[in-house]
PAZAPA-4460 file (N, C-alpha, C; in steps of 0.05 Angstrom, whole numbers, plus 32768, in hexadecimal, padded with zeros to 4 digits):
% residues 254
    n_x    n_y    n_z   ca_x   ca_y   ca_z    c_x    c_y    c_z   seq   type   mol
   7FB9   82A8   7AE0   7FC1   82C3   7AEE   7FB3   82C7   7AFB     1      X     A
   7F92   82C0   7AFE   7F7C   82C4   7B1C   7F8F   82AC   7B30     2      X     A
   7F99   829A   7B1F   7F98   827F   7B3A   7FB5   8284   7B4A     3      X     A
   7FC3   8296   7B34   7FE2   82A1   7B4E   7FDA   82B4   7B5C     4      X     A
   7FBF   82CB   7B52   7FB9   82E0   7B66   7FB5   82CF   7B81     5      X     A
   7FA3   82BB   7B83   7F8E   82AD   7B8F   7FA7   82A5   7BA5     6      X     A
   7FBB   8292   7B9A   7FD5   8289   7BAE   7FD8   829E   7BBA     7      X     A
   7FE6   82B4   7BAE   7FF3   82CC   7BBB   7FED   82DB   7BD6     8      X     A
   7FC6   82D8   7BD1   7FB9   82E4   7BE1   7FB7   82D6   7BFC     9      X     A
   7FB7   82BB   7BEC   7FAD   82A6   7C09   7FC0   82A8   7C13    10      X     A
   7FE1   82A3   7C0B   7FF3   829E   7C16   7FFD   82BD   7C27    11      X     A
   7FF7   82D4   7C20   7FFC   82ED   7C31   7FE2   82EC   7C40    12      X     A
   7FD4   82E3   7C3D   7FBF   82E8   7C56   7FC4   82D6   7C76    13      X     A
   7FD0   82BF   7C66   7FD2   82AC   7C7E   7FEE   82B4   7C90    14      X     A
   7FFC   82C8   7C7C   8015   82CB   7C8A   800E   82E3   7C9B    15      X     A
   7FF8   82F9   7C92   7FFD   830A   7CA3   7FE3   8303   7CBE    16      X     A
   7FD9   82F0   7CBD   7FCC   82E7   7CCD   7FDB   82D0   7CE4    17      X     A
   7FF5   82CF   7CDF   8003   82BF   7CEB   8016   82DA   7CFB    18      X     A
   801D   82EC   7CEB   802D   8302   7CF2   8020   8309   7D0B    19      X     A
   7FFE   830D   7D03   7FF4   831E   7D12   7FED   830C   7D33    20      X     A
   7FE4   82FB   7D34   7FEB   82E2   7D48   8001   82E3   7D58    21      X     A
   8017   82DF   7D4B   8034   82E7   7D57   803E   8301   7D6D    22      X     A
   8031   8317   7D56   8038   832B   7D64   801F   8337   7D77    23      X     A
   800A   8332   7D7B   7FF9   8337   7D8F   7FF4   8322   7DA6    24      X     A
   8001   830C   7D9F   8003   82F7   7DAB   7FE8   82ED   7DB9    25      X     A
   7FDB   82DB   7D9B   7FC9   82CE   7DA5   7FCE   82AF   7D9F    26      X     A
   7FE3   82AF   7DA0   7FEF   8294   7D9C   7FFD   8282   7DB3    27      X     A
   7FF8   8273   7DBC   8006   8267   7DD2   8029   825F   7DD3    28      X     A
   803F   8276   7DDB   8053   8279   7DE0   8060   8266   7DEE    29      X     A
   8076   825C   7DEC   8080   824A   7DF3   808D   8250   7E1C    30      X     A
   808E   8240   7E27   8091   8245   7E49   80AB   8258   7E45    31      X     A
   80AB   8262   7E5E   80C6   8279   7E64   80D4   8266   7E76    32      X     A
   80F9   826C   7E74   8102   826A   7E89   8118   827D   7E93    33      X     A
   8120   827A   7EAB   812D   8283   7EBB   8127   827F   7ED7    34      X     A
   8133   829A   7EEA   8139   8291   7F04   811D   8295   7F0C    35      X     A
   810E   8281   7F24   80F3   8287   7F34   80FD   828C   7F4F    36      X     A
   80FA   829F   7F5F   80FA   82A2   7F79   80DE   82A5   7F8E    37      X     A
   80DA   8296   7F9D   80C4   8295   7FA9   80BF   8291   7FC9    38      X     A
   80B0   829D   7FD0   80AB   829C   7FED   8098   827F   7FF7    39      X     A
   8095   8274   8001   8087   8263   800A   807A   8256   802A    40      X     A
   8068   824C   8025   8056   824B   8043   8047   822E   8049    41      X     A
   8044   8225   8056   8043   820A   8060   802C   820D   8082    42      X     A
   8014   81FB   807D   8007   81FD   8096   8008   81D7   8099    43      X     A
   8017   81C7   80A6   801A   81B0   80AB   8012   819C   80C8    44      X     A
   8005   818D   80BF   7FFC   817D   80DC   800B   8161   80D5    45      X     A
   8016   815E   80F1   8030   814C   80F4   8020   812A   80EE    46      X     A
   8033   811B   80E8   802F   80FE   80EE   804D   80EC   80FA    47      X     A
   8047   80CD   80F6   8063   80C9   8104   8069   80D1   8127    48      X     A
   807B   80CA   8124   8088   80D9   813F   8089   80F3   813C    49      X     A
   8082   8109   812A   8086   8120   812E   8069   8127   8138    50      X     A
   8052   8117   8134   803E   8119   8149   803F   8116   8165    51      X     A
   804B   8100   8169   8054   8100   818B   8061   8115   8199    52      X     A
   8073   8125   818A   8081   813C   8191   806A   815F   8196    53      X     A
   8069   815C   8178   8055   8179   816B   803B   8175   8169    54      X     A
   802D   818A   8167   801C   8190   815A   8018   819A   8143    55      X     A
   8004   81A7   8134   7FFC   81BB   8122   801A   81CD   811B    56      X     A
   8025   81D2   8103   8033   81E3   80FF   8035   81F5   80E6    57      X     A
   8048   81FF   80E8   8042   8214   80C9   8067   8212   80C1    58      X     A
   806C   821B   80A8   8087   8219   80A0   8080   8238   8090    59      X     A
   8097   8245   808A   80A2   825A   8073   80B9   825C   806D    60      X     A
   80B7   8265   8053   80D2   826B   8048   80DF   826F   802E    61      X     A
   80FC   8270   8024   80FE   8272   8005   80FE   8260   7FFC    62      X     A
   80FE   8262   7FE1   8105   8252   7FCA   8117   8263   7FB2    63      X     A
   8127   824E   7FA9   8138   825F   7F93   813D   824B   7F7A    64      X     A
   812E   824A   7F67   8125   8235   7F4D   8139   824B   7F30    65      X     A
   813C   822B   7F25   8144   8239   7F0B   8130   8229   7EFD    66      X     A
   8118   8230   7EE1   8101   8229   7ED6   8111   8224   7EBC    67      X     A
   8111   8211   7EA4   8112   8210   7E8C   8100   8208   7E83    68      X     A
   8108   820D   7E68   80F0   8212   7E53   80DF   81F8   7E50    69      X     A
   80EA   81E7   7E57   80D8   81CC   7E53   80CC   81C9   7E69    70      X     A
   80CB   81E1   7E7D   80B9   81DD   7E96   80C4   81D3   7EB1    71      X     A
   80DC   81C9   7EB1   80EC   81C2   7EC5   80F0   81D4   7EDB    72      X     A
   80EE   81D0   7EF5   8101   81DD   7F0A   8111   81D0   7F1F    73      X     A
   812A   81E1   7F20   813A   81D7   7F31   8145   81E6   7F45    74      X     A
   814A   81DC   7F5F   815E   81F6   7F70   815A   81F3   7F89    75      X     A
   8154   81FF   7F9E   815B   8203   7FC2   8145   8210   7FCA    76      X     A
   8135   81FF   7FDB   811C   820A   7FEF   812D   8209   800E    77      X     A
   811F   8215   8018   8124   821D   8036   8112   8225   8044    78      X     A
   810A   820E   8061   80ED   821C   806F   80EF   821D   808D    79      X     A
   80ED   822F   8094   80EB   822A   80B3   80DB   8227   80C2    80      X     A
   80D7   8210   80DB   80B7   8210   80E3   80BB   8216   80FE    81      X     A
   809F   8217   80FB   808E   822C   811C   8077   821D   811E    82      X     A
   8071   8218   813C   8063   8208   8146   805D   820A   816B    83      X     A
   804A   820B   8173   8041   8217   818B   803A   8206   819A    84      X     A
   803C   81E8   8195   8023   81CF   81A6   8039   81BB   81A5    85      X     A
   8041   81AF   81CA   8055   819F   81BF   8046   8186   81D9    86      X     A
   804B   8170   81C9   803B   8152   81CD   8053   8147   81E4    87      X     A
   8071   814B   81E1   8083   8138   81E7   807F   8129   8201    88      X     A
   807C   8112   8201   8077   8103   821C   808A   810C   822F    89      X     A
   807D   810D   8249   809A   810F   8262   80A3   8127   8259    90      X     A
   80A0   813C   824F   80AD   8159   824B   80AF   8165   8265    91      X     A
   80C4   816B   8265   80C0   817A   8288   80AF   8175   82A2    92      X     A
   80B4   8159   82A4   809A   8146   82B6   80B0   8145   82D0    93      X     A
   80CF   8155   82D0   80DB   8154   82E0   80DA   8171   82F7    94      X     A
   80BD   8183   82E4   80B4   819B   82F7   8098   8190   82FC    95      X     A
   808D   8187   8313   8071   8183   8315   805F   819A   8315    96      X     A
   806E   81AC   831F   805C   81C8   831C   8061   81DD   8306    97      X     A
   806F   81D0   82F3   8078   81E3   82DD   805E   81FD   82D4    98      X     A
   8045   81E4   82D4   802C   81F9   82CE   8025   8216   82DA    99      X     A
   8030   8214   82F4   8028   8224   8304   8042   8239   8304   100      X     A
   804E   822B   82FD   8068   8243   82FB   807F   8238   8308   101      X     A
   809C   823D   8304   80B2   8231   830C   80BE   8240   831C   102      X     A
   80CF   823F   8338   80DE   824B   8346   80F2   8256   8337   103      X     A
   80F9   8279   8332   8112   8286   8324   8124   8280   833B   104      X     A
   8139   8290   8330   8151   8292   8341   814A   82AC   8356   105      X     A
   8137   82B3   8353   8130   82CD   8366   811A   82C6   8385   106      X     A
   8113   82A4   837A   8102   829F   8391   80E7   829F   8383   107      X     A
   80DB   82B1   8376   80CD   82AF   8369   80BC   829D   8358   108      X     A
   80A4   8298   8344   809A   828C   8336   809C   8299   8318   109      X     A
   80A6   8286   8307   80AB   8296   82E9   80A1   827D   82D9   110      X     A
   809E   827D   82BC   8091   8268   82B0   80A8   826D   8299   111      X     A
   80AB   824D   828C   80AF   8254   826C   80A7   824A   825B   112      X     A
   80AC   8258   8246   8096   824F   822C   80A9   8243   8214   113      X     A
   8096   822C   8210   809C   8218   81F4   8090   821D   81D9   114      X     A
   80A6   8217   81C5   809E   8214   81AE   80AB   8203   819E   115      X     A
   80A0   81FC   817F   80A1   81EC   8172   80BA   81FE   8161   116      X     A
   80D2   81FA   8154   80E5   8203   8145   80F0   81ED   8137   117      X     A
   80F6   81FA   811E   8104   81EE   810D   810F   81F8   80EC   118      X     A
   811B   81E7   80E6   811F   81F3   80C1   8129   81D9   80B1   119      X     A
   8121   81E2   8098   8128   81C6   8087   8130   81D3   806D   120      X     A
   8149   81CC   805F   8152   81D5   804D   815E   81C3   8034   121      X     A
   8159   81C6   801D   815D   81AD   8013   8163   81B7   7FEE   122      X     A
   8164   81A7   7FE0   8161   81A9   7FC6   8145   819A   7FB0   123      X     A
   8140   81AE   7FA4   8123   819F   7F96   8121   81A9   7F80   124      X     A
   8111   8193   7F71   8113   8191   7F51   80ED   818E   7F4F   125      X     A
   80E9   818E   7F37   80CC   818B   7F2E   80C9   818D   7F0F   126      X     A
   80BA   818D   7F09   80AC   818B   7EEE   808B   819A   7EED   127      X     A
   8087   81A6   7EDB   806B   81B4   7EDD   8063   81B0   7EBA   128      X     A
   8047   819E   7EC0   803D   8189   7EB1   8024   819D   7EA8   129      X     A
   8026   81B0   7E86   8014   81BA   7E7E   7FFE   81BF   7E7A   130      X     A
   7FE3   81C0   7E80   7FD0   81C3   7E7F   7FBD   81E0   7E79   131      X     A
   7FD4   81F2   7E6F   7FBF   8207   7E6B   7FC4   820C   7E4D   132      X     A
   7FAA   8216   7E43   7FA1   8219   7E2C   7FB0   8231   7E1A   133      X     A
   7FB4   8250   7E33   7FBC   8263   7E25   7FE5   826B   7E33   134      X     A
   7FE5   825D   7E4C   7FFA   8261   7E5B   800D   8243   7E5A   135      X     A
   8025   8243   7E4E   803D   8225   7E4D   8048   8227   7E6A   136      X     A
   8049   823E   7E76   8053   823E   7E90   803A   822E   7EA6   137      X     A
   802E   822A   7EA1   8019   8221   7EBD   800B   8205   7EC0   138      X     A
   8008   81F5   7ED0   8004   81E1   7ECA   7FFF   81CF   7EEE   139      X     A
   8001   81B8   7EED   8004   819E   7F07   8026   81A6   7F09   140      X     A
   8029   81AE   7F20   8049   81AA   7F2E   8050   8195   7F3D   141      X     A
   805A   8183   7F32   8065   816C   7F44   8082   8170   7F4C   142      X     A
   808A   816A   7F67   80AA   8173   7F66   80AF   8164   7F88   143      X     A
   80C5   8166   7F88   80D4   8156   7F9B   80ED   8166   7FAA   144      X     A
   80F1   8165   7FC3   80FE   8174   7FD3   8114   815D   7FE4   145      X     A
   8124   8163   7FE3   813B   814D   7FFA   814F   815A   8007   146      X     A
   8153   8159   8015   816C   816F   802E   8165   8166   804C   147      X     A
   8170   817D   8060   8176   8173   8076   815C   817F   808A   148      X     A
   8152   8173   809F   813E   817D   80AA   8149   8181   80C8   149      X     A
   8142   8194   80DF   8149   8191   80F3   8135   81A2   8103   150      X     A
   8129   8196   8124   8117   81A5   812F   8119   819A   814A   151      X     A
   8112   81B1   8159   811A   81A8   817B   8100   81B5   8186   152      X     A
   8101   81BB   81A1   80EE   81C5   81B3   80FC   81DB   81C2   153      X     A
   80F1   81FB   81BB   8103   8215   81C4   80F5   8219   81DF   154      X     A
   8108   821B   81F5   80FB   8224   820E   810C   8242   8213   155      X     A
   80F4   8256   8217   80FD   826F   8213   80F5   8276   8233   156      X     A
   8103   8285   8246   80FD   828A   825D   8108   82B0   8259   157      X     A
   80EE   82B8   8258   80F2   82D9   825A   8100   82EF   826B   158      X     A
   80F8   82E5   8286   810B   82F4   8299   8126   82E7   82A2   159      X     A
   812C   82D0   8292   8141   82C2   8296   8145   82B9   82B6   160      X     A
   813B   82B2   82C6   813C   82AF   82D9   8138   8287   82E3   161      X     A
   8138   8278   82C5   8138   8260   82D5   814F   824F   82C7   162      X     A
   8163   8254   82D5   8185   8242   82DA   8180   822B   82C6   163      X     A
   816B   8214   82CB   8166   8207   82C1   8169   81FF   82A6   164      X     A
   815D   8214   8295   8153   8218   827D   8170   8228   8270   165      X     A
   818A   822F   827A   8197   8249   8273   81B4   822F   8266   166      X     A
   81C3   823F   8252   81D4   8238   8248   81D5   821E   8236   167      X     A
   81EF   8207   823A   81E4   81EA   823A   81D2   81E4   824C   168      X     A
   81C7   81E5   8258   81B0   81D3   826B   8196   81D2   8263   169      X     A
   8192   81E2   8249   8181   81E2   8239   817A   81CC   822C   170      X     A
   8196   81C7   8221   8194   81AE   820C   818B   8193   8211   171      X     A
   8193   8189   8237   817C   8177   8232   8161   8178   823B   172      X     A
   815A   8191   822A   8140   818A   822D   812F   8192   820E   173      X     A
   813A   8196   8202   8134   81AF   81E9   812C   8190   81D3   174      X     A
   8139   8177   81D5   8130   8162   81C5   8138   8165   81A5   175      X     A
   814C   8172   819C   815D   8178   8182   8154   8158   8178   176      X     A
   814F   8158   815A   8154   814B   8147   8154   8151   8132   177      X     A
   8165   8141   811C   816C   8149   8111   816E   812E   80EE   178      X     A
   8174   813C   80D8   817B   8121   80C9   816B   8125   80A5   179      X     A
   8174   811B   8096   8163   811E   807D   8145   8119   807B   180      X     A
   813F   8126   8065   8125   811B   805C   811A   8124   8045   181      X     A
   8104   8117   8038   80FF   8115   8017   80E1   8122   801A   182      X     A
   80D8   8141   800C   80BB   8146   800A   80B3   814A   7FE9   183      X     A
   809F   8133   7FE3   808B   8133   7FCB   807C   814E   7FD1   184      X     A
   8075   815B   7FBB   8067   8168   7FB6   8053   816D   7F9E   185      X     A
   8038   8172   7FA2   8026   8174   7F84   8014   818C   7F89   186      X     A
   8017   8198   7F72   7FFE   81AF   7F7C   8004   81BB   7F59   187      X     A
   7FF5   81D6   7F60   7FED   81E6   7F41   8000   81FF   7F45   188      X     A
   8008   8205   7F29   8020   821E   7F2D   8014   8235   7F13   189      X     A
   8014   824F   7F19   800C   825D   7F08   801F   8276   7F02   190      X     A
   801B   827B   7EEC   8034   8293   7EE3   8020   82A5   7ECF   191      X     A
   8015   82BE   7ED7   8005   82CC   7EC0   801C   82D9   7EAB   192      X     A
   800C   82E2   7E9D   8020   82EC   7E7D   802D   8306   7E8B   193      X     A
   8022   8314   7E97   8033   832F   7EA5   8042   832A   7EB3   194      X     A
   8044   8319   7EC4   8062   8318   7ECE   8054   8316   7EF4   195      X     A
   803A   8327   7EFE   8032   8332   7F15   8024   831F   7F24   196      X     A
   801F   830E   7F1D   8008   82F8   7F27   8019   82D5   7F23   197      X     A
   8026   82CA   7F35   8035   82AE   7F3A   803A   82AC   7F54   198      X     A
   802F   828A   7F51   802A   827E   7F6D   8027   825B   7F66   199      X     A
   8024   8252   7F75   801B   8237   7F80   8015   822D   7F8E   200      X     A
   7FFF   821B   7F90   7FF8   820C   7FAE   7FF2   81F0   7FA8   201      X     A
   7FF4   81E5   7FC3   7FEF   81C3   7FB6   7FF6   81B5   7FD9   202      X     A
   7FF7   819B   7FD4   7FFF   8192   7FE8   8018   8181   7FEB   203      X     A
   8027   817B   8008   8041   816D   8003   8041   8160   801C   204      X     A
   805B   814B   8020   805E   813C   803A   8074   813B   8038   205      X     A
   807E   813E   8055   8097   8143   805C   80A4   8128   806B   206      X     A
   80B0   8117   8063   80B5   8101   8075   80DB   8107   807D   207      X     A
   80E2   8105   8096   80FD   810E   80A3   8102   80F2   80AB   208      X     A
   811B   80EC   80A7   8129   80D0   80AF   813C   80E1   80CE   209      X     A
   8133   80DF   80DE   8140   80F4   80F8   814B   80E2   8108   210      X     A
   815D   80F3   811B   8165   80E8   812B   8171   80F6   8149   211      X     A
   815D   80EE   8160   816B   8100   8178   8187   810D   817E   212      X     A
   8190   811F   8182   81A9   812B   8181   81B2   8133   81A3   213      X     A
   81A5   812B   81AD   81A6   812D   81D3   81AF   810D   81DB   214      X     A
   81C9   8112   81EC   81CD   80F1   81FA   81C0   80F2   8214   215      X     A
   81B1   8105   8221   819F   8104   8238   8190   8116   823A   216      X     A
   8175   8113   823B   8158   8120   8240   8156   811A   8266   217      X     A
   815A   8134   8274   815F   8140   8289   8142   8130   8296   218      X     A
   812D   813E   828E   8112   813A   8294   810D   8118   829A   219      X     A
   810B   8104   8282   8106   80EB   8288   811C   80DD   8286   220      X     A
   8136   80EB   828D   8145   80D7   8297   814D   80BD   8282   221      X     A
   8154   80C8   8269   815E   80B4   8259   8165   80C6   823E   222      X     A
   816C   80AD   822D   817F   80B6   8219   8167   80C5   81FE   223      X     A
   8179   80DA   81F4   816E   80E4   81E1   8174   80E0   81C1   224      X     A
   8182   80C8   81C0   818E   80C4   819F   817D   80AF   8194   225      X     A
   815A   80AC   819B   814F   80A5   818A   8148   80A0   816C   226      X     A
   814B   8090   815B   813D   8099   813D   8122   809B   8143   227      X     A
   811A   80B0   811F   80FF   80B8   8120   80F5   80B3   8101   228      X     A
   80DC   80B8   8104   80C9   80BA   80E5   80BC   80D0   80ED   229      X     A
   80C8   80E8   80EB   80B6   8100   80E1   80AC   8106   80CC   230      X     A
   8093   8104   80CB   8076   810E   80B5   806B   812C   80B9   231      X     A
   8071   813C   80A6   8051   814F   80A5   8048   814C   8094   232      X     A
   802A   8153   808F   801B   814C   8075   8015   816E   8075   233      X     A
   801A   817B   805D   8013   81A0   805D   8007   81A4   8048   234      X     A
   8002   81B1   8047   7FF1   81C5   8035   8000   81E1   8030   235      X     A
   800A   81E5   8017   8027   81F6   8016   8017   820C   7FFE   236      X     A
   8021   8222   7FFA   801B   8239   7FEB   8033   8248   7FE2   237      X     A
   802E   8257   7FD3   8049   8265   7FCE   8049   827E   7FBE   238      X     A
   805D   828F   7FBC   8061   82A9   7FA9   8071   82A6   7F9A   239      X     A
   8074   82B1   7F7A   8090   82B1   7F6F   808E   82C8   7F67   240      X     A
   80A8   82CA   7F63   80BB   82E8   7F50   80C9   82D9   7F41   241      X     A
   80C9   82D9   7F2A   80CE   82D0   7F0C   80E0   82E1   7F04   242      X     A
   80F8   82DC   7EEE   810B   82F0   7EE8   810E   82E7   7ECE   243      X     A
   80F8   82DF   7EC3   80F7   82CB   7EA4   810D   82D5   7E93   244      X     A
   811E   82C9   7E85   8127   82D2   7E68   8115   82D7   7E54   245      X     A
   8117   82F4   7E4B   8109   82FF   7E38   8120   82F4   7E1C   246      X     A
   8106   82EC   7E03   8113   82ED   7DE8   8116   82FD   7DD7   247      X     A
   812D   830A   7DD0   812B   8323   7DBD   8111   831B   7DA3   248      X     A
   810A   8324   7D95   80F5   8329   7D7C   8100   8335   7D6B   249      X     A
   8103   832D   7D59   8105   8350   7D40   80EA   8344   7D29   250      X     A
   80DF   835B   7D1C   80CF   8350   7D0C   80D9   8365   7CF8   251      X     A
   80D1   8351   7CDE   80DB   835D   7CC2   80C2   8369   7CB2   252      X     A
   80B9   837B   7CA7   80A5   8380   7C95   80B1   8388   7C7B   253      X     A
   80A7   8375   7C65   80AC   837B   7C4A   8099   8387   7C40   254      X     A
***
């Protein structure tokens, strides 16, 4: 009888301990799954043919992904490219006094501003390798993106008095190029248990297999259909807004 009571008490205590751990969340729970909306930012250093045309730049854009319970991520990502440094050889070389101002339609000097602009859009997929002892959603993120990349030199004239940069004539200077790209990424991803702090940070590299899309560049008097290898090495970070599915739980007490 004493042996029977001991066994009953042992199992009762074990069941109580398990229920207590499950109830108060002291055990490590399975990874969550659901939609993850992100806002991402990059600081990029160019290489390859990109470095011949532009300087340092940055990117910002959204992502829409689905996270599975096995920690796979897949979805769509877009980035908009911004920069102010133009390195293009021979750019505007047919305007020898451009730094002092060009002559506008009113006979007075005026200036043109130049910027790097572009965008990327692609399909993204990756895997979280969990390294957290307390949260199954956190760990090392390895991902890749493949899609379409386009960039050009944006030329603006605030007072609109430079006819050489108006309408279709501007296309003879903008160095438009586009094509396919791939982008591997490695970083750390974190989802807080209360859902308020969710982010990732890491390193990526963009390799764009692009081609010039202008038949003729007016300033250097040559074709603009060159093939290019455009590379960006970036420090990337982002903030996530997850919409994870909640599993309903029922507790039975006897």
